[in-house]
C-alpha positions, 0 to 999 in steps of 0.5 A: 561415364559418370563418377557417382558421389556415394560412399567417399572412400569406396568412391575413391578406389572405384574411380581410380580403378576405372580411369587409371590412364586419365591425365593428371593436372600439372598446374602448381607443380609437384614441389620438393620432398623432405624427410619426416618421421612418424610415431604411433600414439594410438592403435586398434581404431575402426575406420578413423576419420577427422580429429582435433586436439583440445588441451592436450587430448586428441579426439577422433571420429571412428566411422565404425564397422557397420553391423547387422541392423539393416542392409542397403544396396548402393552403387558400390554393392551391399552395405550394412548398418550397425551401431558401431561408430564412436568418438574416441579420446587419446591422452598420454597413451590411454585410448577411451571411447567416450561416445559409443553406439553411433550408427555406422554403415560398412561392408557386410564382410568386414566393416571396411570403408565405413560411413558414420562419424566423420568429423567433430568439434569442441566449442565451449567444452561441448561436443558436436559430431558430423555424421556422413551418410549414403543413399538418401531419398531422391524426393525428401533427402531423408536417410534410408535407415529410419529408427535404426540410424536417425543420426546419419547425415546430420549434425549432432550436439552433445550437452553431456557425453553420457546423454543422447545427442540433440539432432541438428541440421539434416544435410540430405533434406537441404540437398533435396530442397535446393540441389545446389549443383543441379545433380550434374554428372550424376547417374539418372535417378541419383541427382540428389546426394549428400555425404557431409564429411568435414566441418569447422566452427565458423561465424557462430555456427559451422562450415560443412563440406558435403562431398556428396552434394559438391557444396560448402554449407553453413549451419547458422547459430539457429541451425538453418543450413545455407549454401556458401559455394558449389564446386564444379565438375571437371570435364574429363572428355567422352562425357565423363564429368568428374565430381569435386567431392569436397572433404574438408574445410578450415578457416585460414589466417586471412579469415577465408574458408579453405576447402579440399576436394577428393576429386578421385583421379590422381592429380586433379584435386584442388584446394579452393579459397572461399569468401562468402558472397564470392565465387570460389577461387582455386588456391592450389591444384595438381593434388591427389585424393585430399582428405583433410586440411590444417594450418600449422603454427606459422600459418602455412597450409597443410593438405593430406593425401589419402594416397600419394599416387592414387592406389587404394587396393591395397592402400598406398602411402599417403602424403602431406603437402605444405604450402610455403609462404614463397608459393612453393610446396614441400612434400612429406611421405614419412614411412608408415603413413598409409591411407591418412584421413585426418590431420590436427595441429598442436604446436609444432606437432601434427596428429593424423588418423592413419590406416583409416580404410579398415576396422581394427588397424586404424592409428593416430600418429604424430609427425613433426615436420622440419 
């Protein structure tokens, strides 16, 4: 059995359902648990994904609710495209959609599990948006939406928020040209896949985690895409290859890149440390459904689990794992943390996108860890 690499959050649920008895990785231990509290600072969001904080303002990518422009059939079933994706700011309790009308691919019934705006960055006061995608052409790598969604699977550059973005790197085209992981473990005819999901500024460009391609990429200052690392599948036995599906990348205090993987069987997710030109090394393992990473004010790594125990239908409680300087781990599962998909640090405060699998119920929450 193979686990495909399509819609990231649908993939998570499907894989957990088909393999509930798979053994979890044990290396690294489970750590100890401490209490933390949660405060909702924004609500009513549609499938919120990664976020950032800039001078006291929270910026979050909303993947939207799909729409009726075009429908495609994926391994998860029918998904429909609309222009419901957005970039939203939150400041002093005011929620504003500062960019609207971005393409969004969601379930036809309710727009849940949407694919669209996945991450964002502010450099020099200008906005960049990373767009996820699904169903790219196996020969060209182009997304299947044409004029309905040319932004899908690309890096968008905004000179002004009230103007259309410039279309940057096309990650599907890079995948089709290079296929760095060779399509190992993919169903026949689906060896070429791209789902760019997380990014961070890096060396004058952007490091990008492509969950569909199982790669860490770098978009250089000229917009060219380079492969920095390929993350291996895990052999689960009986011909089952479990994909890495990297979801987030951050630059650590040591200058290395740290990459989280979804790795959809509970207990199998890892955090990799990547130095360009060297093979990736495992920094931590034994984790579950990682969706984002951050470093706190003391330089300690924080990893976010979409669901601490792997439940997706309905979503289970999420978890934050902090990696202490002595090598131990501290785990936090504040009440109300459900299906978190992003984390950003501002001083001692953490902000997370929460309730992130469905339209209309998404939140931004503030957590302060002891």
